[in-house]
TORTIRO-250600 format. One record per atom (N, C-alpha, C): residue number from 1; atom name; x, y, z. Coordinates in pm, whole numbers, always signed. Layout:
// TORTIRO-250600
     n   atom       px       py       pz
   NUM     CA        X        Y        Z
...
// end
This chain:
// TORTIRO-250600
     n   atom       px       py       pz
     1      N     +713    -1516    -1056
     1     CA     +718    -1435     -943
     1      C     +854    -1355     -941
     2      N     +858    -1233     -926
     2     CA     +975    -1140     -934
     2      C    +1078    -1172     -828
     3      N    +1207    -1166     -867
     3     CA    +1314    -1194     -775
     3      C    +1329    -1091     -668
     4      N    +1242     -981     -677
     4     CA    +1242     -881     -573
     4      C    +1144     -914     -458
     5      N    +1076    -1026     -473
     5     CA     +963    -1052     -371
     5      C    +1023    -1061     -235
     6      N     +961     -989     -143
     6     CA     +993     -989       -6
     6      C     +899    -1090      +70
     7      N     +953    -1178     +131
     7     CA     +869    -1286     +200
     7      C     +888    -1278     +351
     8      N     +773    -1277     +420
     8     CA     +759    -1289     +565
     8      C     +769    -1429     +599
     9      N     +873    -1477     +660
     9     CA     +898    -1627     +680
     9      C     +858    -1662     +815
    10      N     +829    -1789     +830
    10     CA     +805    -1851     +962
    10      C     +653    -1874     +989
    11      N     +567    -1844     +902
    11     CA     +426    -1865     +926
    11      C     +362    -1880     +785
    12      N     +250    -1943     +775
    12     CA     +180    -1953     +657
    12      C     +138    -1817     +591
    13      N     +155    -1796     +459
    13     CA     +126    -1674     +405
    13      C      -19    -1645     +383
    14      N      -71    -1538     +426
    14     CA     -205    -1509     +404
    14      C     -221    -1404     +281
    15      N     -144    -1311     +259
    15     CA     -159    -1203     +171
    15      C      -36    -1184      +81
    16      N      -63    -1173      -43
    16     CA      +56    -1161     -139
    16      C      +24    -1043     -241
    17      N     +120     -955     -268
    17     CA     +110     -863     -370
    17      C     +219     -903     -477
    18      N     +178     -914     -600
    18     CA     +263     -972     -713
    18      C     +283     -858     -826
    19      N     +408     -834     -849
    19     CA     +443     -759     -967
    19      C     +363     -632     -986
    20      N     +347     -548     -885
    20     CA     +251     -437     -877
    20      C     +317     -316     -944
    21      N     +235     -249    -1022
    21     CA     +268     -122    -1082
    21      C     +162      -17    -1026
    22      N     +199     +104     -978
    22     CA     +114     +200     -927
    22      C     +120     +325    -1018
    23      N      +13     +380    -1063
    23     CA      +12     +503    -1134
    23      C      -84     +599    -1058
    24      N      -46     +720    -1013
    24     CA     -132     +810     -944
    24      C     -105     +951    -1016
    25      N     -224    +1011    -1052
    25     CA     -221    +1144    -1110
    25      C     -142    +1145    -1228
    26      N     -146    +1037    -1303
    26     CA      -77    +1031    -1435
    26      C      +76     +998    -1418
    27      N     +128     +980    -1297
    27     CA     +268     +961    -1267
    27      C     +293     +812    -1229
    28      N     +388     +757    -1291
    28     CA     +426     +615    -1258
    28      C     +508     +619    -1119
    29      N     +448     +568    -1022
    29     CA     +502     +574     -876
    29      C     +614     +458     -854
    30      N     +560     +341     -872
    30     CA     +651     +226     -867
    30      C     +611     +116     -949
    31      N     +701      +19     -971
    31     CA     +670      -93    -1057
    31      C     +751     -219    -1017
    32      N     +691     -332    -1060
    32     CA     +767     -464    -1023
    32      C     +778     -490     -892
    33      N     +677     -444     -794
    33     CA     +692     -460     -658
    33      C     +616     -584     -612
    34      N     +676     -662     -525
    34     CA     +610     -778     -472
    34      C     +637     -795     -319
    35      N     +540     -864     -248
    35     CA     +560     -891     -107
    35      C     +461     -992      -61
    36      N     +489    -1051      +54
    36     CA     +406    -1150     +116
    36      C     +388    -1115     +273
    37      N     +277    -1128     +323
    37     CA     +250    -1103     +467
    37      C     +186    -1222     +527
    38      N     +258    -1277     +622
    38     CA     +215    -1404     +688
    38      C     +119    -1372     +811
    39      N      +23    -1461     +842
    39     CA      -51    -1449     +965
    39      C      +37    -1426    +1088
    40      N       +3    -1325    +1164
    40     CA      +69    -1291    +1283
    40      C     +203    -1205    +1264
    41      N     +213    -1154    +1144
    41     CA     +326    -1072    +1122
    41      C     +298     -937    +1075
    42      N     +397     -849    +1082
    42     CA     +387     -712    +1042
    42      C     +482     -680     +930
    43      N     +437     -619     +823
    43     CA     +527     -572     +721
    43      C     +537     -425     +727
    44      N     +655     -368     +751
    44     CA     +689     -224     +760
    44      C     +724     -175     +630
    45      N     +664      -67     +574
    45     CA     +710       -2     +458
    45      C     +792     +111     +487
    46      N     +904     +115     +417
    46     CA    +1004     +213     +440
    46      C    +1038     +284     +309
    47      N    +1109     +396     +322
    47     CA    +1153     +465     +203
    47      C    +1130     +614     +215
    48      N    +1198     +705     +144
    48     CA    +1180     +851     +143
    48      C    +1041     +887     +109
    49      N    +1002    +1018     +152
    49     CA     +867    +1068     +107
    49      C     +850    +1067      -34
    50      N     +737    +1023      -88
    50     CA     +707    +1029     -234
    50      C     +736     +892     -302
    51      N     +792     +794     -225
    51     CA     +828     +660     -282
    51      C     +705     +582     -299
    52      N     +593     +602     -247
    52     CA     +477     +524     -272
    52      C     +421     +445     -158
    53      N     +473     +464      -35
    53     CA     +423     +391      +82
    53      C     +273     +415      +97
    54      N     +223     +527     +100
    54     CA      +76     +557     +117
    54      C       +2     +499       +3
    55      N      +57     +514     -129
    55     CA       -8     +463     -235
    55      C      -29     +304     -240
    56      N      +80     +242     -185
    56     CA      +68      +97     -173
    56      C      -41      +58      -76
    57      N      -54     +129      +39
    57     CA     -159      +97     +137
    57      C     -294     +113      +68
    58      N     -306     +219      -12
    58     CA     -439     +251      -80
    58      C     -469     +146     -181
    59      N     -357      +82     -248
    59     CA     -387      -24     -347
    59      C     -433     -144     -266
    60      N     -372     -175     -157
    60     CA     -417     -295      -66
    60      C     -550     -277      -24
    61      N     -592     -160      +25
    61     CA     -719     -125      +75
    61      C     -839     -133      -37
    62      N     -794     -128     -157
    62     CA     -885     -132     -273
    62      C     -940       +0     -314
    63      N     -884     +114     -262
    63     CA     -925     +246     -299
    63      C     -885     +276     -445
    64      N     -787     +205     -490
    64     CA     -739     +224     -630
    64      C     -686      +91     -683
    65      N     -712      +52     -805
    65     CA     -663      -58     -862
    65      C     -522      -43     -907
    66      N     -429     -149     -896
    66     CA     -300     -141     -949
    66      C     -308     -133    -1102
    67      N     -206      -67    -1164
    67     CA     -211      -42    -1309
    67      C     -161     -186    -1366
    68      N      -90     -259    -1290
    68     CA      -43     -397    -1333
    68      C      -22     -475    -1207
    69      N      -36     -608    -1217
    69     CA      -18     -702    -1098
    69      C     -141     -700    -1022
    70      N     -134     -762     -910
    70     CA     -255     -788     -829
    70      C     -229     -853     -698
    71      N     -330     -880     -620
    71     CA     -328     -930     -481
    71      C     -393    -1065     -469
    72      N     -335    -1155     -378
    72     CA     -388    -1284     -345
    72      C     -405    -1291     -204
    73      N     -525    -1346     -154
    73     CA     -549    -1390      -16
    73      C     -558    -1535      -14
    74      N     -465    -1602      +53
    74     CA     -461    -1742      +56
    74      C     -466    -1805      -86
    75      N     -388    -1748     -176
    75     CA     -374    -1786     -314
    75      C     -499    -1757     -401
    76      N     -599    -1689     -347
    76     CA     -715    -1649     -423
    76      C     -716    -1505     -456
    77      N     -730    -1468     -592
    77     CA     -733    -1332     -628
    77      C     -841    -1247     -552
    78      N     -805    -1129     -498
    78     CA     -899    -1057     -410
    78      C    -1012     -995     -502
    79      N     -984     -985     -629
    79     CA    -1090     -930     -711
    79      C    -1207    -1033     -731
    80      N    -1185    -1156     -700
    80     CA    -1292    -1252     -708
    80      C    -1386    -1234     -592
    81      N    -1351    -1172     -493
    81     CA    -1434    -1141     -373
    81      C    -1410    -1014     -313
    82      N    -1438     -898     -382
    82     CA    -1401     -767     -318
    82      C    -1471     -736     -191
    83      N    -1593     -776     -177
    83     CA    -1649     -748      -49
    83      C    -1579     -824      +68
    84      N    -1545     -950      +39
    84     CA    -1482    -1024     +142
    84      C    -1340     -971     +173
    85      N    -1275     -917      +68
    85     CA    -1145     -856      +96
    85      C    -1170     -726     +184
    86      N    -1263     -646     +153
    86     CA    -1288     -522     +229
    86      C    -1318     -554     +377
    87      N    -1383     -671     +400
    87     CA    -1419     -703     +542
    87      C    -1302     -748     +618
    88      N    -1191     -790     +539
    88     CA    -1077     -832     +614
    88      C     -985     -726     +648
    89      N    -1014     -605     +603
    89     CA     -926     -490     +618
    89      C     -971     -376     +715
    90      N     -885     -324     +789
    90     CA     -912     -202     +860
    90      C     -799     -101     +821
    91      N     -850      +12     +782
    91     CA     -748     +112     +731
    91      C     -750     +239     +805
    92      N     -635     +276     +857
    92     CA     -626     +413     +934
    92      C     -513     +486     +874
    93      N     -560     +592     +800
    93     CA     -469     +680     +720
    93      C     -387     +780     +809
    94      N     -299     +840     +740
    94     CA     -222     +946     +820
    94      C     -315    +1065     +847
    95      N     -415    +1090     +766
    95     CA     -514    +1188     +807
    95      C     -627    +1128     +876
    96      N     -658    +1175     +997
    96     CA     -758    +1106    +1078
    96      C     -904    +1120    +1018
    97      N     -989    +1029    +1045
    97     CA    -1127    +1036     +998
    97      C    -1226    +1079    +1106
    98      N    -1177    +1156    +1192
    98     CA    -1261    +1200    +1305
    98      C    -1377    +1289    +1255
    99      N    -1497    +1269    +1285
    99     CA    -1616    +1354    +1258
    99      C    -1621    +1467    +1361
   100      N    -1604    +1586    +1313
   100     CA    -1600    +1686    +1410
   100      C    -1713    +1723    +1499
   101      N    -1836    +1687    +1433
   101     CA    -1971    +1711    +1513
   101      C    -2002    +1602    +1604
   102      N    -1930    +1483    +1591
   102     CA    -1958    +1371    +1682
   102      C    -1868    +1387    +1810
   103      N    -1918    +1338    +1915
   103     CA    -1829    +1328    +2034
   103      C    -1731    +1221    +2013
   104      N    -1636    +1208    +2101
   104     CA    -1536    +1101    +2095
   104      C    -1613     +966    +2100
   105      N    -1704     +953    +2188
   105     CA    -1781     +830    +2196
   105      C    -1856     +798    +2070
   106      N    -1914     +894    +2019
   106     CA    -2004     +878    +1894
   106      C    -1911     +838    +1775
   107      N    -1788     +897    +1773
   107     CA    -1702     +857    +1665
   107      C    -1665     +712    +1675
   108      N    -1643     +658    +1799
   108     CA    -1606     +519    +1815
   108      C    -1724     +430    +1797
   109      N    -1839     +474    +1831
   109     CA    -1959     +387    +1802
   109      C    -1979     +373    +1660
   110      N    -1963     +491    +1588
   110     CA    -1984     +482    +1435
   110      C    -1895     +386    +1381
   111      N    -1762     +389    +1410
   111     CA    -1661     +309    +1344
   111      C    -1686     +164    +1385
   112      N    -1717     +133    +1516
   112     CA    -1733       +1    +1562
   112      C    -1852      -65    +1497
   113      N    -1958       +8    +1474
   113     CA    -2080      -48    +1414
   113      C    -2065      -77    +1265
   114      N    -1966      -10    +1205
   114     CA    -1945      -39    +1064
   114      C    -1897     -182    +1031
   115      N    -1843     -246    +1142
   115     CA    -1797     -383    +1130
   115      C    -1915     -483    +1134
   116      N    -2035     -443    +1176
   116     CA    -2154     -530    +1163
   116      C    -2137     -635    +1274
   117      N    -2064     -618    +1386
   117     CA    -2046     -717    +1488
   117      C    -2118     -683    +1618
   118      N    -2242     -614    +1604
   118     CA    -2310     -585    +1723
   118      C    -2267     -461    +1786
   119      N    -2300     -437    +1915
   119     CA    -2258     -320    +1983
   119      C    -2103     -320    +2016
   120      N    -2031     -230    +1970
   120     CA    -1889     -242    +2005
   120      C    -1855     -200    +2147
   121      N    -1736     -264    +2195
   121     CA    -1703     -234    +2335
   121      C    -1635      -93    +2346
   122      N    -1712      +13    +2326
   122     CA    -1649     +140    +2320
   122      C    -1588     +184    +2451
   123      N    -1646     +151    +2564
   123     CA    -1598     +199    +2694
   123      C    -1465     +144    +2711
   124      N    -1436      +14    +2678
   124     CA    -1300      -44    +2687
   124      C    -1201      +24    +2605
   125      N    -1241      +70    +2477
   125     CA    -1143     +134    +2396
   125      C    -1116     +272    +2449
   126      N    -1216     +340    +2500
   126     CA    -1193     +474    +2556
   126      C    -1085     +462    +2665
   127      N    -1112     +379    +2750
   127     CA    -1009     +349    +2855
   127      C     -875     +308    +2811
   128      N     -868     +228    +2727
   128     CA     -738     +174    +2674
   128      C     -655     +289    +2614
   129      N     -729     +377    +2538
   129     CA     -651     +478    +2475
   129      C     -647     +619    +2550
   130      N     -683     +620    +2680
   130     CA     -676     +735    +2755
   130      C     -772     +850    +2706
   131      N     -894     +804    +2666
   131     CA     -984     +899    +2604
   131      C    -1116     +912    +2696
   132      N    -1117     +848    +2807
   132     CA    -1237     +848    +2891
   132      C    -1271     +983    +2942
   133      N    -1175    +1062    +2983
   133     CA    -1205    +1199    +3035
   133      C    -1260    +1298    +2934
   134      N    -1247    +1258    +2803
   134     CA    -1309    +1352    +2689
   134      C    -1402    +1280    +2615
   135      N    -1458    +1170    +2668
   135     CA    -1557    +1100    +2589
   135      C    -1670    +1171    +2534
   136      N    -1720    +1277    +2598
   136     CA    -1830    +1355    +2556
   136      C    -1788    +1490    +2479
   137      N    -1662    +1497    +2464
   137     CA    -1608    +1614    +2389
   137      C    -1623    +1603    +2232
   138      N    -1682    +1693    +2156
   138     CA    -1692    +1697    +2013
   138      C    -1554    +1684    +1946
   139      N    -1547    +1620    +1839
   139     CA    -1420    +1613    +1765
   139      C    -1357    +1742    +1726
   140      N    -1429    +1841    +1705
   140     CA    -1377    +1965    +1672
   140      C    -1294    +2028    +1773
   141      N    -1295    +1980    +1897
   141     CA    -1229    +2046    +2003
   141      C    -1108    +1959    +2050
   142      N    -1072    +1855    +1977
   142     CA     -967    +1775    +2014
   142      C     -834    +1825    +1965
   143      N     -719    +1799    +2041
   143     CA     -592    +1834    +1994
   143      C     -538    +1735    +1893
   144      N     -430    +1765    +1829
   144     CA     -383    +1666    +1715
   144      C     -349    +1536    +1777
   145      N     -300    +1528    +1896
   145     CA     -267    +1402    +1965
   145      C     -397    +1327    +1993
   146      N     -495    +1405    +2050
   146     CA     -618    +1334    +2085
   146      C     -688    +1275    +1960
   147      N     -696    +1352    +1852
   147     CA     -744    +1303    +1727
   147      C     -683    +1182    +1685
   148      N     -557    +1175    +1690
   148     CA     -481    +1063    +1652
   148      C     -510     +938    +1734
   149      N     -511     +962    +1867
   149     CA     -554     +851    +1953
   149      C     -693     +794    +1927
   150      N     -776     +888    +1899
   150     CA     -920     +852    +1863
   150      C     -918     +780    +1736
   151      N     -850     +820    +1636
   151     CA     -849     +760    +1510
   151      C     -794     +616    +1519
   152      N     -690     +593    +1607
   152     CA     -639     +463    +1625
   152      C     -715     +378    +1727
   153      N     -796     +436    +1807
   153     CA     -879     +354    +1906
   153      C     -973     +262    +1839
   154      N    -1005     +290    +1700
   154     CA    -1087     +202    +1632
   154      C    -1029      +57    +1613
   155      N     -896      +55    +1631
   155     CA     -824      -77    +1616
   155      C     -868     -178    +1732
   156      N     -899     -109    +1844
   156     CA     -941     -193    +1949
   156      C    -1083     -244    +1938
   157      N    -1145     -198    +1838
   157     CA    -1284     -233    +1805
   157      C    -1284     -329    +1679
   158      N    -1172     -345    +1617
   158     CA    -1164     -410    +1483
   158      C    -1158     -561    +1503
   159      N    -1226     -629    +1421
   159     CA    -1215     -777    +1408
   159      C    -1152     -822    +1264
   160      N    -1102     -722    +1206
   160     CA    -1053     -748    +1062
   160      C     -917     -823    +1072
   161      N     -882     -901     +978
   161     CA     -755     -985     +985
   161      C     -635     -891     +953
   162      N     -647     -798     +873
   162     CA     -526     -720     +838
   162      C     -545     -569     +859
   163      N     -448     -503     +931
   163     CA     -457     -365     +962
   163      C     -367     -293     +870
   164      N     -412     -180     +806
   164     CA     -329      -93     +719
   164      C     -311      +37     +788
   165      N     -187      +72     +832
   165     CA     -163     +187     +918
   165      C      -60     +281     +848
   166      N     -102     +407     +821
   166     CA      -18     +499     +753
   166      C      +35     +596     +858
   167      N     +166     +595     +888
   167     CA     +227     +692     +984
   167      C     +151     +689    +1113
   168      N     +128     +575    +1186
   168     CA      +26     +574    +1305
   168      C      +91     +644    +1413
   169      N     +236     +660    +1423
   169     CA     +283     +713    +1550
   169      C     +294     +871    +1543
   170      N     +255     +935    +1428
   170     CA     +277    +1079    +1421
   170      C     +169    +1147    +1520
   171      N     +218    +1248    +1587
   171     CA     +145    +1326    +1691
   171      C     +117    +1252    +1817
   172      N     +167    +1125    +1840
   172     CA     +140    +1044    +1964
   172      C     +261    +1070    +2051
   173      N     +224    +1087    +2182
   173     CA     +323    +1089    +2297
   173      C     +371     +937    +2325
   174      N     +473     +927    +2412
   174     CA     +536     +799    +2434
   174      C     +427     +692    +2490
   175      N     +336     +751    +2580
   175     CA     +241     +656    +2630
   175      C     +146     +597    +2531
   176      N     +105     +681    +2436
   176     CA      +14     +645    +2333
   176      C      +90     +550    +2239
   177      N     +213     +575    +2204
   177     CA     +289     +481    +2124
   177      C     +304     +349    +2184
   178      N     +322     +342    +2313
   178     CA     +326     +218    +2395
   178      C     +196     +147    +2381
   179      N      +82     +210    +2385
   179     CA      -41     +157    +2376
   179      C      -63      +86    +2236
   180      N      -28     +163    +2125
   180     CA      -32     +128    +1995
   180      C      +44      -10    +1975
   181      N     +175      -16    +2025
   181     CA     +251     -129    +2018
   181      C     +177     -256    +2084
   182      N     +126     -233    +2202
   182     CA      +65     -338    +2271
   182      C      -66     -392    +2200
   183      N     -135     -295    +2134
   183     CA     -258     -333    +2070
   183      C     -226     -412    +1939
   184      N     -121     -366    +1869
   184     CA      -82     -435    +1751
   184      C      -23     -582    +1791
   185      N      +64     -590    +1895
   185     CA     +110     -719    +1942
   185      C       -4     -805    +1979
   186      N     -110     -772    +2037
   186     CA     -227     -853    +2074
   186      C     -295     -897    +1940
   187      N     -306     -811    +1845
   187     CA     -353     -848    +1710
   187      C     -278     -960    +1647
   188      N     -145     -941    +1653
   188     CA      -54    -1054    +1610
   188      C      -77    -1183    +1673
   189      N      -88    -1166    +1815
   189     CA     -113    -1288    +1884
   189      C     -230    -1369    +1847
   190      N     -334    -1287    +1801
   190     CA     -453    -1364    +1752
   190      C     -456    -1403    +1609
   191      N     -337    -1401    +1555
   191     CA     -314    -1436    +1415
   191      C     -336    -1329    +1316
   192      N     -361    -1212    +1355
   192     CA     -379    -1094    +1273
   192      C     -248    -1043    +1217
   193      N     -259     -969    +1105
   193     CA     -133     -909    +1046
   193      C     -153     -753    +1020
   194      N      -48     -694     +980
   194     CA      -58     -551     +964
   194      C      +47     -507     +855
   195      N      +27     -402     +781
   195     CA     +117     -338     +690
   195      C     +119     -191     +733
   196      N     +239     -155     +778
   196     CA     +249      -26     +842
   196      C     +355      +66     +769
   197      N     +318     +183     +724
   197     CA     +407     +278     +660
   197      C     +456     +373     +769
   198      N     +582     +375     +799
   198     CA     +633     +462     +908
   198      C     +777     +486     +889
   199      N     +824     +596     +951
   199     CA     +972     +636     +958
   199      C    +1019     +597    +1100
   200      N     +935     +546    +1182
   200     CA     +966     +517    +1329
   200      C    +1010     +372    +1343
   201      N    +1108     +350    +1429
   201     CA    +1138     +219    +1466
   201      C    +1031     +158    +1555
   202      N     +979      +39    +1515
   202     CA     +866      -20    +1592
   202      C     +923     -137    +1682
   203      N     +862     -138    +1808
   203     CA     +910     -251    +1903
   203      C     +798     -360    +1891
   204      N     +812     -431    +1772
   204     CA     +718     -540    +1753
   204      C     +790     -671    +1715
   205      N     +740     -785    +1749
   205     CA     +790     -904    +1701
   205      C     +742     -941    +1564
   206      N     +807    -1041    +1497
   206     CA     +768    -1081    +1365
   206      C     +743     -972    +1269
   207      N     +851     -881    +1269
   207     CA     +837     -761    +1184
   207      C     +936     -780    +1071
   208      N     +887     -745     +947
   208     CA     +962     -764     +834
   208      C     +961     -624     +757
   209      N    +1066     -584     +679
   209     CA    +1075     -458     +620
   209      C    +1077     -468     +458
   210      N     +996     -370     +403
   210     CA    +1008     -365     +262
   210      C    +1034     -221     +233
   211      N    +1149     -199     +167
   211     CA    +1196      -66     +128
   211      C    +1152      -36      -12
   212      N    +1056      +64      -28
   212     CA    +1009      +89     -162
   212      C    +1096     +160     -248
   213      N    +1204     +210     -208
   213     CA    +1294     +294     -292
   213      C    +1335     +228     -414
   214      N    +1390      +95     -404
   214     CA    +1429      +34     -530
   214      C    +1330       +8     -637
   215      N    +1193      +19     -601
   215     CA    +1093       -4     -692
   215      C    +1033     +129     -751
   216      N    +1088     +248     -690
   216     CA    +1038     +376     -725
   216      C    +1089     +419     -866
   217      N    +1002     +476     -942
   217     CA    +1036     +521    -1078
   217      C    +1067     +685    -1065
   218      N    +1198     +707    -1101
   218     CA    +1246     +846    -1087
   218      C    +1241     +912    -1222
   219      N    +1262    +1041    -1229
   219     CA    +1256    +1114    -1363
   219      C    +1375    +1067    -1444
   220      N    +1484    +1026    -1386
   220     CA    +1600     +973    -1449
   220      C    +1561     +844    -1527
   221      N    +1491     +758    -1447
   221     CA    +1447     +634    -1505
   221      C    +1354     +656    -1631
   222      N    +1270     +746    -1633
   222     CA    +1177     +779    -1743
   222      C    +1262     +828    -1857
   223      N    +1355     +916    -1836
   223     CA    +1441     +973    -1941
   223      C    +1522     +864    -2003
   224      N    +1569     +764    -1923
   224     CA    +1654     +663    -1971
   224      C    +1584     +553    -2054
   225      N    +1446     +551    -2037
   225     CA    +1372     +442    -2092
   225      C    +1340     +477    -2235
// end
């Protein structure tokens, strides 16, 4: 285990990334990166733009395989059960996934049914995120803030253990940020965890920080190697 390993203390560890190397577009983004995320905790990814925060979330989500290293869930390699791993994950990227031809309600129904847990409590999610008044409005007519709230409202329908959130506070007003913090806190209270890439200070308990900059490979590093 690398001595750079960041450990979330105080609860049993559910998810581990070990000695990770990421390559995107032929570029070495980071290497020798490790972390652990405990049940009920949040790991916040920090660092300058381009250091690999979004890339790390994509690796965790399974959208791309690491060039080296791997992930463990309760000490079991996730590649042994990729479908089970995907079922434990909810991913909300910095680009929203709103379907413009669907209404706000239809978007939430679509996302909720993907979980396979019966009819999702869409009305509650609409109310929680202040979307009730525009429930019948097509996604094409939403403002940036409304689209962001709709994209995040899926969290209120999620039964996944781990949430992966990429810059979730962008375009949100203060009330929506407050809702987001409460929803994440409730998720933590139920034993859920999250990995969040953000430049914003989050008002959450059991939060631990991983700065990706020390693991990032720069042009100077390449020339010196």
